[in-house]
Backbone atoms as SQL, in Angstrom:
CREATE TABLE atoms (id INTEGER PRIMARY KEY, chain TEXT, resi INTEGER, resn TEXT, atom TEXT, x REAL, y REAL, z REAL);
INSERT INTO atoms VALUES
  (1, 'A', 1, 'UNK', 'N', 111.912, 87.872, 207.492),
  (2, 'A', 1, 'UNK', 'CA', 111.210, 88.911, 207.420),
  (3, 'A', 1, 'UNK', 'C', 111.508, 89.541, 206.082),
  (4, 'A', 2, 'UNK', 'N', 110.498, 90.186, 205.423),
  (5, 'A', 2, 'UNK', 'CA', 110.658, 90.986, 204.409),
  (6, 'A', 2, 'UNK', 'C', 110.826, 92.459, 204.785),
  (7, 'A', 3, 'UNK', 'N', 112.043, 92.616, 203.879),
  (8, 'A', 3, 'UNK', 'CA', 112.198, 93.846, 203.678),
  (9, 'A', 3, 'UNK', 'C', 111.607, 94.819, 203.115),
  (10, 'A', 4, 'UNK', 'N', 111.878, 96.037, 204.034),
  (11, 'A', 4, 'UNK', 'CA', 110.935, 97.322, 203.645),
  (12, 'A', 4, 'UNK', 'C', 111.853, 98.055, 202.811),
  (13, 'A', 5, 'UNK', 'N', 111.409, 99.376, 202.091),
  (14, 'A', 5, 'UNK', 'CA', 111.861, 100.086, 201.089),
  (15, 'A', 5, 'UNK', 'C', 111.358, 101.420, 202.227),
  (16, 'A', 6, 'UNK', 'N', 112.269, 102.136, 201.742),
  (17, 'A', 6, 'UNK', 'CA', 112.752, 103.752, 202.151),
  (18, 'A', 6, 'UNK', 'C', 112.562, 104.506, 201.010),
  (19, 'A', 7, 'UNK', 'N', 110.900, 105.675, 201.264),
  (20, 'A', 7, 'UNK', 'CA', 111.351, 106.229, 200.129),
  (21, 'A', 7, 'UNK', 'C', 111.359, 108.179, 200.961),
  (22, 'A', 8, 'UNK', 'N', 112.132, 108.957, 200.028),
  (23, 'A', 8, 'UNK', 'CA', 112.316, 110.405, 200.555),
  (24, 'A', 8, 'UNK', 'C', 111.223, 110.703, 200.465),
  (25, 'A', 9, 'UNK', 'N', 110.851, 112.085, 201.387),
  (26, 'A', 9, 'UNK', 'CA', 109.947, 112.834, 201.708),
  (27, 'A', 9, 'UNK', 'C', 109.189, 113.305, 200.327),
  (28, 'A', 10, 'UNK', 'N', 110.244, 114.166, 200.064),
  (29, 'A', 10, 'UNK', 'CA', 110.152, 114.159, 198.725),
  (30, 'A', 10, 'UNK', 'C', 109.098, 113.910, 197.577),
  (31, 'A', 11, 'UNK', 'N', 109.711, 112.451, 197.220),
  (32, 'A', 11, 'UNK', 'CA', 109.262, 111.572, 196.402),
  (33, 'A', 11, 'UNK', 'C', 107.902, 111.248, 196.769),
  (34, 'A', 12, 'UNK', 'N', 107.695, 110.512, 198.135),
  (35, 'A', 12, 'UNK', 'CA', 106.161, 110.318, 198.732),
  (36, 'A', 12, 'UNK', 'C', 105.468, 110.992, 198.598),
  (37, 'A', 13, 'UNK', 'N', 105.607, 112.829, 198.287),
  (38, 'A', 13, 'UNK', 'CA', 104.905, 113.358, 198.271),
  (39, 'A', 13, 'UNK', 'C', 104.773, 113.347, 196.946),
  (40, 'A', 14, 'UNK', 'N', 105.423, 113.027, 196.096),
  (41, 'A', 14, 'UNK', 'CA', 104.833, 113.564, 194.783),
  (42, 'A', 14, 'UNK', 'C', 104.169, 112.180, 194.222),
  (43, 'A', 15, 'UNK', 'N', 104.185, 111.003, 195.314),
  (44, 'A', 15, 'UNK', 'CA', 103.410, 109.726, 194.815),
  (45, 'A', 15, 'UNK', 'C', 101.947, 110.348, 195.132),
  (46, 'A', 16, 'UNK', 'N', 102.015, 110.558, 196.572),
  (47, 'A', 16, 'UNK', 'CA', 100.322, 111.281, 197.077),
  (48, 'A', 16, 'UNK', 'C', 100.070, 112.419, 195.882),
  (49, 'A', 17, 'UNK', 'N', 100.528, 113.438, 195.199),
  (50, 'A', 17, 'UNK', 'CA', 100.118, 113.923, 193.993),
  (51, 'A', 17, 'UNK', 'C', 99.600, 113.462, 193.251),
  (52, 'A', 18, 'UNK', 'N', 100.291, 112.419, 193.095),
  (53, 'A', 18, 'UNK', 'CA', 99.641, 111.491, 191.420),
  (54, 'A', 18, 'UNK', 'C', 98.491, 111.192, 191.651),
  (55, 'A', 19, 'UNK', 'N', 98.636, 110.603, 192.854),
  (56, 'A', 19, 'UNK', 'CA', 97.758, 109.559, 193.699),
  (57, 'A', 19, 'UNK', 'C', 96.067, 110.310, 193.083),
  (58, 'A', 20, 'UNK', 'N', 96.427, 111.577, 194.035),
  (59, 'A', 20, 'UNK', 'CA', 95.435, 112.430, 193.803),
  (60, 'A', 20, 'UNK', 'C', 94.998, 112.680, 192.181),
  (61, 'A', 21, 'UNK', 'N', 95.619, 113.233, 191.124),
  (62, 'A', 21, 'UNK', 'CA', 95.304, 113.489, 189.957),
  (63, 'A', 21, 'UNK', 'C', 94.557, 112.444, 189.506),
  (64, 'A', 22, 'UNK', 'N', 94.884, 111.063, 190.048),
  (65, 'A', 22, 'UNK', 'CA', 94.018, 110.195, 189.457),
  (66, 'A', 22, 'UNK', 'C', 92.373, 110.313, 189.829),
  (67, 'A', 23, 'UNK', 'N', 92.367, 111.136, 190.546),
  (68, 'A', 23, 'UNK', 'CA', 90.722, 111.348, 190.857),
  (69, 'A', 23, 'UNK', 'C', 90.508, 111.819, 190.415),
  (70, 'A', 24, 'UNK', 'N', 88.942, 110.788, 189.385),
  (71, 'A', 24, 'UNK', 'CA', 88.336, 111.520, 188.414),
  (72, 'A', 24, 'UNK', 'C', 87.840, 113.191, 188.581),
  (73, 'A', 25, 'UNK', 'N', 87.698, 113.757, 187.208),
  (74, 'A', 25, 'UNK', 'CA', 87.831, 115.229, 187.705),
  (75, 'A', 25, 'UNK', 'C', 86.726, 115.462, 187.848),
  (76, 'A', 26, 'UNK', 'N', 85.426, 115.420, 187.589),
  (77, 'A', 26, 'UNK', 'CA', 84.116, 115.738, 188.644),
  (78, 'A', 26, 'UNK', 'C', 84.228, 115.255, 189.960),
  (79, 'A', 27, 'UNK', 'N', 84.898, 114.414, 190.522),
  (80, 'A', 27, 'UNK', 'CA', 84.558, 114.152, 192.007),
  (81, 'A', 27, 'UNK', 'C', 86.168, 115.113, 192.509),
  (82, 'A', 28, 'UNK', 'N', 86.736, 115.283, 192.282),
  (83, 'A', 28, 'UNK', 'CA', 87.899, 116.198, 192.466),
  (84, 'A', 28, 'UNK', 'C', 87.241, 117.949, 192.617),
  (85, 'A', 29, 'UNK', 'N', 86.636, 118.354, 191.396),
  (86, 'A', 29, 'UNK', 'CA', 86.227, 119.410, 191.771),
  (87, 'A', 29, 'UNK', 'C', 85.107, 119.554, 192.670),
  (88, 'A', 30, 'UNK', 'N', 84.740, 118.345, 193.133),
  (89, 'A', 30, 'UNK', 'CA', 83.768, 118.557, 194.569),
  (90, 'A', 30, 'UNK', 'C', 84.275, 118.192, 195.928),
  (91, 'A', 31, 'UNK', 'N', 85.317, 117.927, 195.711),
  (92, 'A', 31, 'UNK', 'CA', 86.042, 118.042, 196.833),
  (93, 'A', 31, 'UNK', 'C', 86.215, 119.468, 197.475),
  (94, 'A', 32, 'UNK', 'N', 86.040, 120.108, 198.708),
  (95, 'A', 32, 'UNK', 'CA', 85.677, 121.300, 199.477),
  (96, 'A', 32, 'UNK', 'C', 86.286, 121.326, 200.685),
  (97, 'A', 33, 'UNK', 'N', 87.156, 122.033, 201.285),
  (98, 'A', 33, 'UNK', 'CA', 87.634, 122.844, 202.021),
  (99, 'A', 33, 'UNK', 'C', 88.525, 121.206, 202.823),
  (100, 'A', 34, 'UNK', 'N', 89.131, 120.749, 201.691),
  (101, 'A', 34, 'UNK', 'CA', 90.268, 119.684, 202.300),
  (102, 'A', 34, 'UNK', 'C', 91.773, 119.992, 202.184),
  (103, 'A', 35, 'UNK', 'N', 92.628, 119.816, 202.839),
  (104, 'A', 35, 'UNK', 'CA', 93.947, 119.766, 202.787),
  (105, 'A', 35, 'UNK', 'C', 94.113, 118.173, 202.610),
  (106, 'A', 36, 'UNK', 'N', 95.218, 117.685, 201.853),
  (107, 'A', 36, 'UNK', 'CA', 95.906, 116.714, 202.128),
  (108, 'A', 36, 'UNK', 'C', 97.273, 116.531, 202.472),
  (109, 'A', 37, 'UNK', 'N', 98.149, 115.800, 203.408),
  (110, 'A', 37, 'UNK', 'CA', 99.315, 116.197, 203.984),
  (111, 'A', 37, 'UNK', 'C', 100.247, 114.991, 204.189),
  (112, 'A', 38, 'UNK', 'N', 101.311, 114.868, 204.375),
  (113, 'A', 38, 'UNK', 'CA', 102.271, 113.708, 204.125),
  (114, 'A', 38, 'UNK', 'C', 102.782, 114.270, 205.564),
  (115, 'A', 39, 'UNK', 'N', 102.721, 113.155, 206.469),
  (116, 'A', 39, 'UNK', 'CA', 102.921, 112.723, 207.723),
  (117, 'A', 39, 'UNK', 'C', 103.870, 111.851, 207.741),
  (118, 'A', 40, 'UNK', 'N', 105.134, 111.842, 208.477),
  (119, 'A', 40, 'UNK', 'CA', 106.013, 110.847, 208.688),
  (120, 'A', 40, 'UNK', 'C', 105.681, 109.545, 209.591),
  (121, 'A', 41, 'UNK', 'N', 105.334, 110.102, 210.595),
  (122, 'A', 41, 'UNK', 'CA', 104.841, 108.646, 212.002),
  (123, 'A', 41, 'UNK', 'C', 103.526, 108.918, 212.036),
  (124, 'A', 42, 'UNK', 'N', 102.846, 107.944, 211.957),
  (125, 'A', 42, 'UNK', 'CA', 101.237, 107.573, 212.079),
  (126, 'A', 42, 'UNK', 'C', 100.948, 107.637, 213.437),
  (127, 'A', 43, 'UNK', 'N', 99.771, 107.849, 214.367),
  (128, 'A', 43, 'UNK', 'CA', 99.703, 108.543, 215.749),
  (129, 'A', 43, 'UNK', 'C', 99.492, 106.895, 216.498),
  (130, 'A', 44, 'UNK', 'N', 99.269, 106.459, 215.563),
  (131, 'A', 44, 'UNK', 'CA', 98.769, 104.342, 216.113),
  (132, 'A', 44, 'UNK', 'C', 99.359, 103.516, 215.006),
  (133, 'A', 45, 'UNK', 'N', 99.967, 102.186, 215.479),
  (134, 'A', 45, 'UNK', 'CA', 100.229, 101.392, 215.011),
  (135, 'A', 45, 'UNK', 'C', 99.202, 101.116, 213.715),
  (136, 'A', 46, 'UNK', 'N', 99.649, 100.341, 212.910),
  (137, 'A', 46, 'UNK', 'CA', 98.755, 99.790, 211.494),
  (138, 'A', 46, 'UNK', 'C', 97.887, 101.151, 210.667),
  (139, 'A', 47, 'UNK', 'N', 98.263, 102.147, 211.566),
  (140, 'A', 47, 'UNK', 'CA', 97.357, 103.445, 210.470),
  (141, 'A', 47, 'UNK', 'C', 97.958, 103.841, 209.551),
  (142, 'A', 48, 'UNK', 'N', 97.520, 104.213, 207.920),
  (143, 'A', 48, 'UNK', 'CA', 98.220, 104.116, 206.955),
  (144, 'A', 48, 'UNK', 'C', 97.577, 106.169, 206.374),
  (145, 'A', 49, 'UNK', 'N', 96.782, 106.017, 206.609),
  (146, 'A', 49, 'UNK', 'CA', 96.062, 107.204, 206.537),
  (147, 'A', 49, 'UNK', 'C', 94.494, 107.402, 207.492),
  (148, 'A', 50, 'UNK', 'N', 94.865, 109.204, 207.817),
  (149, 'A', 50, 'UNK', 'CA', 93.546, 109.630, 208.294),
  (150, 'A', 50, 'UNK', 'C', 92.783, 110.554, 207.773),
  (151, 'A', 51, 'UNK', 'N', 91.458, 110.041, 208.239),
  (152, 'A', 51, 'UNK', 'CA', 90.317, 111.687, 207.994),
  (153, 'A', 51, 'UNK', 'C', 89.725, 112.521, 208.534),
  (154, 'A', 52, 'UNK', 'N', 90.146, 113.421, 208.729),
  (155, 'A', 52, 'UNK', 'CA', 89.473, 114.165, 210.284),
  (156, 'A', 52, 'UNK', 'C', 88.477, 115.648, 209.622),
  (157, 'A', 53, 'UNK', 'N', 87.754, 115.375, 209.945),
  (158, 'A', 53, 'UNK', 'CA', 86.874, 116.810, 209.373),
  (159, 'A', 53, 'UNK', 'C', 85.154, 116.249, 209.458),
  (160, 'A', 54, 'UNK', 'N', 84.252, 116.775, 208.649),
  (161, 'A', 54, 'UNK', 'CA', 82.932, 116.700, 207.929),
  (162, 'A', 54, 'UNK', 'C', 83.329, 116.271, 206.973),
  (163, 'A', 55, 'UNK', 'N', 82.198, 114.972, 206.732),
  (164, 'A', 55, 'UNK', 'CA', 82.021, 114.677, 205.208),
  (165, 'A', 55, 'UNK', 'C', 81.305, 115.198, 205.127),
  (166, 'A', 56, 'UNK', 'N', 81.524, 115.507, 203.205),
  (167, 'A', 56, 'UNK', 'CA', 80.569, 116.253, 202.260),
  (168, 'A', 56, 'UNK', 'C', 78.806, 116.261, 202.481),
  (169, 'A', 57, 'UNK', 'N', 78.701, 114.500, 203.042),
  (170, 'A', 57, 'UNK', 'CA', 77.456, 114.309, 203.097),
  (171, 'A', 57, 'UNK', 'C', 76.592, 114.808, 204.429),
  (172, 'A', 58, 'UNK', 'N', 77.623, 115.140, 204.992),
  (173, 'A', 58, 'UNK', 'CA', 77.196, 115.794, 206.853),
  (174, 'A', 58, 'UNK', 'C', 77.348, 117.449, 207.045),
  (175, 'A', 59, 'UNK', 'N', 77.310, 117.863, 205.857),
  (176, 'A', 59, 'UNK', 'CA', 77.345, 119.247, 205.978),
  (177, 'A', 59, 'UNK', 'C', 76.149, 120.185, 205.739),
  (178, 'A', 60, 'UNK', 'N', 75.814, 120.667, 206.676),
  (179, 'A', 60, 'UNK', 'CA', 74.611, 121.781, 206.749),
  (180, 'A', 60, 'UNK', 'C', 74.473, 123.398, 206.515),
  (181, 'A', 61, 'UNK', 'N', 73.862, 123.955, 206.857),
  (182, 'A', 61, 'UNK', 'CA', 73.807, 125.034, 206.565),
  (183, 'A', 61, 'UNK', 'C', 74.581, 126.020, 207.485),
  (184, 'A', 62, 'UNK', 'N', 74.942, 125.297, 208.869),
  (185, 'A', 62, 'UNK', 'CA', 75.583, 125.502, 209.721),
  (186, 'A', 62, 'UNK', 'C', 76.958, 126.065, 209.310),
  (187, 'A', 63, 'UNK', 'N', 77.570, 124.601, 208.520),
  (188, 'A', 63, 'UNK', 'CA', 79.248, 124.812, 207.766),
  (189, 'A', 63, 'UNK', 'C', 79.591, 125.868, 207.189),
  (190, 'A', 64, 'UNK', 'N', 80.178, 126.695, 207.891),
  (191, 'A', 64, 'UNK', 'CA', 81.032, 128.145, 207.201),
  (192, 'A', 64, 'UNK', 'C', 81.789, 128.363, 208.220),
  (193, 'A', 65, 'UNK', 'N', 82.980, 129.016, 207.742),
  (194, 'A', 65, 'UNK', 'CA', 84.306, 129.767, 207.792),
  (195, 'A', 65, 'UNK', 'C', 84.502, 128.098, 209.014),
  (196, 'A', 66, 'UNK', 'N', 85.056, 127.332, 208.545),
  (197, 'A', 66, 'UNK', 'CA', 85.568, 126.364, 210.075),
  (198, 'A', 66, 'UNK', 'C', 86.679, 125.785, 208.720),
  (199, 'A', 67, 'UNK', 'N', 87.766, 125.356, 210.051),
  (200, 'A', 67, 'UNK', 'CA', 88.925, 125.499, 209.011),
  (201, 'A', 67, 'UNK', 'C', 89.095, 124.011, 208.507),
  (202, 'A', 68, 'UNK', 'N', 90.059, 123.598, 207.376),
  (203, 'A', 68, 'UNK', 'CA', 89.481, 122.752, 206.184),
  (204, 'A', 68, 'UNK', 'C', 89.935, 121.197, 207.269),
  (205, 'A', 69, 'UNK', 'N', 88.940, 120.314, 206.617),
  (206, 'A', 69, 'UNK', 'CA', 89.241, 118.939, 206.599),
  (207, 'A', 69, 'UNK', 'C', 90.934, 118.692, 206.213),
  (208, 'A', 70, 'UNK', 'N', 90.999, 117.674, 207.099),
  (209, 'A', 70, 'UNK', 'CA', 92.599, 117.047, 206.977),
  (210, 'A', 70, 'UNK', 'C', 92.695, 115.313, 206.276),
  (211, 'A', 71, 'UNK', 'N', 93.513, 115.625, 205.093),
  (212, 'A', 71, 'UNK', 'CA', 93.746, 113.955, 205.083),
  (213, 'A', 71, 'UNK', 'C', 95.338, 113.849, 205.186),
  (214, 'A', 72, 'UNK', 'N', 95.488, 113.200, 206.288),
  (215, 'A', 72, 'UNK', 'CA', 97.009, 112.411, 206.665),
  (216, 'A', 72, 'UNK', 'C', 97.292, 111.327, 205.742),
  (217, 'A', 73, 'UNK', 'N', 98.488, 111.306, 205.378),
  (218, 'A', 73, 'UNK', 'CA', 98.808, 109.696, 204.656),
  (219, 'A', 73, 'UNK', 'C', 100.117, 109.723, 205.425),
  (220, 'A', 74, 'UNK', 'N', 100.467, 108.642, 205.936),
  (221, 'A', 74, 'UNK', 'CA', 101.595, 108.427, 206.893),
  (222, 'A', 74, 'UNK', 'C', 102.878, 107.799, 205.779),
  (223, 'A', 75, 'UNK', 'N', 103.617, 108.541, 205.824),
  (224, 'A', 75, 'UNK', 'CA', 105.138, 107.817, 205.224),
  (225, 'A', 75, 'UNK', 'C', 105.933, 106.464, 205.852),
  (226, 'A', 76, 'UNK', 'N', 106.038, 106.544, 207.132),
  (227, 'A', 76, 'UNK', 'CA', 106.681, 105.806, 207.871),
  (228, 'A', 76, 'UNK', 'C', 106.243, 104.351, 207.497),
  (229, 'A', 77, 'UNK', 'N', 104.521, 104.764, 207.489),
  (230, 'A', 77, 'UNK', 'CA', 103.574, 103.100, 208.249),
  (231, 'A', 77, 'UNK', 'C', 103.534, 102.402, 206.712),
  (232, 'A', 78, 'UNK', 'N', 103.570, 103.467, 205.530),
  (233, 'A', 78, 'UNK', 'CA', 103.035, 102.698, 204.381),
  (234, 'A', 78, 'UNK', 'C', 104.448, 101.924, 203.702),
  (235, 'A', 79, 'UNK', 'N', 105.535, 103.001, 203.946),
  (236, 'A', 79, 'UNK', 'CA', 107.205, 102.212, 203.758),
  (237, 'A', 79, 'UNK', 'C', 107.208, 100.708, 204.816),
  (238, 'A', 80, 'UNK', 'N', 106.851, 100.887, 205.600),
  (239, 'A', 80, 'UNK', 'CA', 106.932, 99.749, 206.398),
  (240, 'A', 80, 'UNK', 'C', 106.540, 98.355, 205.858),
  (241, 'A', 81, 'UNK', 'N', 105.297, 97.884, 204.997),
  (242, 'A', 81, 'UNK', 'CA', 104.613, 96.932, 205.211),
  (243, 'A', 81, 'UNK', 'C', 104.480, 96.967, 203.331),
  (244, 'A', 82, 'UNK', 'N', 105.662, 97.834, 202.484),
  (245, 'A', 82, 'UNK', 'CA', 105.902, 97.581, 201.216),
  (246, 'A', 82, 'UNK', 'C', 107.468, 97.332, 201.407),
  (247, 'A', 83, 'UNK', 'N', 107.248, 96.597, 200.108),
  (248, 'A', 83, 'UNK', 'CA', 109.135, 95.728, 199.521),
  (249, 'A', 83, 'UNK', 'C', 109.714, 96.404, 198.497),
  (250, 'A', 84, 'UNK', 'N', 108.925, 96.406, 197.590),
  (251, 'A', 84, 'UNK', 'CA', 109.624, 97.332, 196.454),
  (252, 'A', 84, 'UNK', 'C', 108.501, 98.792, 196.099),
  (253, 'A', 85, 'UNK', 'N', 109.304, 100.200, 195.298),
  (254, 'A', 85, 'UNK', 'CA', 108.615, 101.091, 195.225),
  (255, 'A', 85, 'UNK', 'C', 107.319, 101.082, 194.531),
  (256, 'A', 86, 'UNK', 'N', 107.121, 100.303, 193.734),
  (257, 'A', 86, 'UNK', 'CA', 105.629, 100.144, 192.928),
  (258, 'A', 86, 'UNK', 'C', 104.725, 99.382, 194.617),
  (259, 'A', 87, 'UNK', 'N', 105.105, 98.842, 195.332),
  (260, 'A', 87, 'UNK', 'CA', 104.182, 98.530, 196.682),
  (261, 'A', 87, 'UNK', 'C', 103.616, 99.884, 197.237),
  (262, 'A', 88, 'UNK', 'N', 104.764, 100.279, 197.167),
  (263, 'A', 88, 'UNK', 'CA', 104.582, 101.905, 197.672),
  (264, 'A', 88, 'UNK', 'C', 103.604, 102.836, 196.841),
  (265, 'A', 89, 'UNK', 'N', 103.666, 102.844, 195.705),
  (266, 'A', 89, 'UNK', 'CA', 102.641, 103.355, 194.545),
  (267, 'A', 89, 'UNK', 'C', 101.411, 102.915, 194.680),
  (268, 'A', 90, 'UNK', 'N', 101.465, 101.621, 194.809),
  (269, 'A', 90, 'UNK', 'CA', 100.110, 100.632, 195.087),
  (270, 'A', 90, 'UNK', 'C', 99.479, 101.436, 196.298),
  (271, 'A', 91, 'UNK', 'N', 100.169, 101.059, 197.262),
  (272, 'A', 91, 'UNK', 'CA', 99.693, 101.845, 198.331),
  (273, 'A', 91, 'UNK', 'C', 99.014, 103.006, 199.070),
  (274, 'A', 92, 'UNK', 'N', 100.206, 103.458, 198.328),
  (275, 'A', 92, 'UNK', 'CA', 99.907, 105.626, 198.550),
  (276, 'A', 92, 'UNK', 'C', 98.778, 105.528, 197.470),
  (277, 'A', 93, 'UNK', 'N', 98.395, 104.935, 196.635),
  (278, 'A', 93, 'UNK', 'CA', 97.408, 105.180, 195.979),
  (279, 'A', 93, 'UNK', 'C', 95.813, 104.902, 196.165),
  (280, 'A', 94, 'UNK', 'N', 95.810, 103.555, 197.302),
  (281, 'A', 94, 'UNK', 'CA', 94.898, 102.905, 197.933),
  (282, 'A', 94, 'UNK', 'C', 94.567, 104.056, 199.054),
  (283, 'A', 95, 'UNK', 'N', 95.364, 104.465, 199.845),
  (284, 'A', 95, 'UNK', 'CA', 95.148, 104.890, 201.218),
  (285, 'A', 95, 'UNK', 'C', 94.560, 106.082, 201.024),
  (286, 'A', 96, 'UNK', 'N', 95.306, 106.790, 199.651),
  (287, 'A', 96, 'UNK', 'CA', 94.749, 108.532, 199.016),
  (288, 'A', 96, 'UNK', 'C', 92.687, 108.597, 198.662),
  (289, 'A', 97, 'UNK', 'N', 92.917, 107.243, 197.893),
  (290, 'A', 97, 'UNK', 'CA', 91.633, 106.776, 197.539),
  (291, 'A', 97, 'UNK', 'C', 90.311, 106.717, 198.736),
  (292, 'A', 98, 'UNK', 'N', 91.277, 105.869, 199.750),
  (293, 'A', 98, 'UNK', 'CA', 90.702, 105.486, 200.667),
  (294, 'A', 98, 'UNK', 'C', 90.000, 106.613, 201.465),
  (295, 'A', 99, 'UNK', 'N', 90.859, 107.816, 201.599),
  (296, 'A', 99, 'UNK', 'CA', 90.130, 108.723, 202.822),
  (297, 'A', 99, 'UNK', 'C', 89.879, 109.726, 201.835),
  (298, 'A', 100, 'UNK', 'N', 90.090, 110.214, 200.245),
  (299, 'A', 100, 'UNK', 'CA', 89.002, 110.758, 200.027),
  (300, 'A', 100, 'UNK', 'C', 88.054, 109.796, 200.069),
  (301, 'A', 101, 'UNK', 'N', 87.487, 108.899, 199.947),
  (302, 'A', 101, 'UNK', 'CA', 86.182, 108.417, 199.922),
  (303, 'A', 101, 'UNK', 'C', 85.714, 108.843, 201.210),
  (304, 'A', 102, 'UNK', 'N', 86.251, 108.915, 202.696),
  (305, 'A', 102, 'UNK', 'CA', 85.675, 109.384, 203.504),
  (306, 'A', 102, 'UNK', 'C', 85.218, 110.445, 203.735),
  (307, 'A', 103, 'UNK', 'N', 86.174, 111.380, 202.872),
  (308, 'A', 103, 'UNK', 'CA', 85.400, 112.846, 203.256),
  (309, 'A', 103, 'UNK', 'C', 84.144, 112.641, 201.850),
  (310, 'A', 104, 'UNK', 'N', 84.326, 111.979, 201.055),
  (311, 'A', 104, 'UNK', 'CA', 82.443, 111.718, 200.471),
  (312, 'A', 104, 'UNK', 'C', 81.747, 111.201, 201.235),
  (313, 'A', 105, 'UNK', 'N', 81.707, 110.884, 202.410),
  (314, 'A', 105, 'UNK', 'CA', 80.966, 110.052, 203.472),
  (315, 'A', 105, 'UNK', 'C', 80.992, 109.148, 203.200),
  (316, 'A', 106, 'UNK', 'N', 81.815, 108.123, 202.562),
  (317, 'A', 106, 'UNK', 'CA', 81.542, 106.950, 202.676),
  (318, 'A', 106, 'UNK', 'C', 82.183, 105.844, 203.465),
  (319, 'A', 107, 'UNK', 'N', 82.050, 104.839, 204.233),
  (320, 'A', 107, 'UNK', 'CA', 82.280, 104.363, 205.762),
  (321, 'A', 107, 'UNK', 'C', 83.254, 103.470, 204.623),
  (322, 'A', 108, 'UNK', 'N', 84.401, 102.470, 205.909),
  (323, 'A', 108, 'UNK', 'CA', 85.172, 102.158, 205.898),
  (324, 'A', 108, 'UNK', 'C', 84.739, 100.284, 205.291),
  (325, 'A', 109, 'UNK', 'N', 83.487, 100.064, 205.748),
  (326, 'A', 109, 'UNK', 'CA', 82.898, 98.375, 205.271),
  (327, 'A', 109, 'UNK', 'C', 82.814, 98.626, 203.258),
  (328, 'A', 110, 'UNK', 'N', 82.117, 99.845, 203.090),
  (329, 'A', 110, 'UNK', 'CA', 81.777, 100.036, 201.655),
  (330, 'A', 110, 'UNK', 'C', 83.278, 100.202, 200.930),
  (331, 'A', 111, 'UNK', 'N', 83.779, 101.226, 201.457),
  (332, 'A', 111, 'UNK', 'CA', 85.448, 101.435, 200.902),
  (333, 'A', 111, 'UNK', 'C', 85.967, 100.291, 200.841),
  (334, 'A', 112, 'UNK', 'N', 85.589, 99.062, 202.144),
  (335, 'A', 112, 'UNK', 'CA', 86.956, 97.502, 202.054),
  (336, 'A', 112, 'UNK', 'C', 86.168, 96.730, 200.840),
  (337, 'A', 113, 'UNK', 'N', 84.099, 97.387, 200.524),
  (338, 'A', 113, 'UNK', 'CA', 83.846, 96.213, 199.097),
  (339, 'A', 113, 'UNK', 'C', 84.003, 96.517, 198.201),
  (340, 'A', 114, 'UNK', 'N', 84.497, 97.841, 197.583),
  (341, 'A', 114, 'UNK', 'CA', 84.705, 98.226, 196.770),
  (342, 'A', 114, 'UNK', 'C', 86.307, 98.281, 196.690),
  (343, 'A', 115, 'UNK', 'N', 87.324, 97.586, 197.259),
  (344, 'A', 115, 'UNK', 'CA', 88.456, 97.479, 197.253),
  (345, 'A', 115, 'UNK', 'C', 89.222, 98.533, 198.205),
  (346, 'A', 116, 'UNK', 'N', 88.840, 99.475, 198.402),
  (347, 'A', 116, 'UNK', 'CA', 89.894, 100.454, 198.550),
  (348, 'A', 116, 'UNK', 'C', 90.170, 100.456, 199.993);
């Protein structure tokens, strides 16, 4: 069995922030009413991240004064599948980009085609 790596919550949050900083500025500016949080435990096995909300592509005139969409990145689940800090950095970036893609209305199949 491969060894897993443990990353502190503070360091993990920093990695998530750094991954968000890699999003092209024009896309980052287009993100609207969404919060990104680190959660230690995933609500189900094998889940590394989760987007909950209304994708930008589905918002209409009715969309106003609503709670923000939420992107959760699951620290324990990501650490469990990684052996090195470099693995964690790579997996955090992939997961963050994948969930941000959902915010832009991109489905899982297309994200996987794009390598996310």
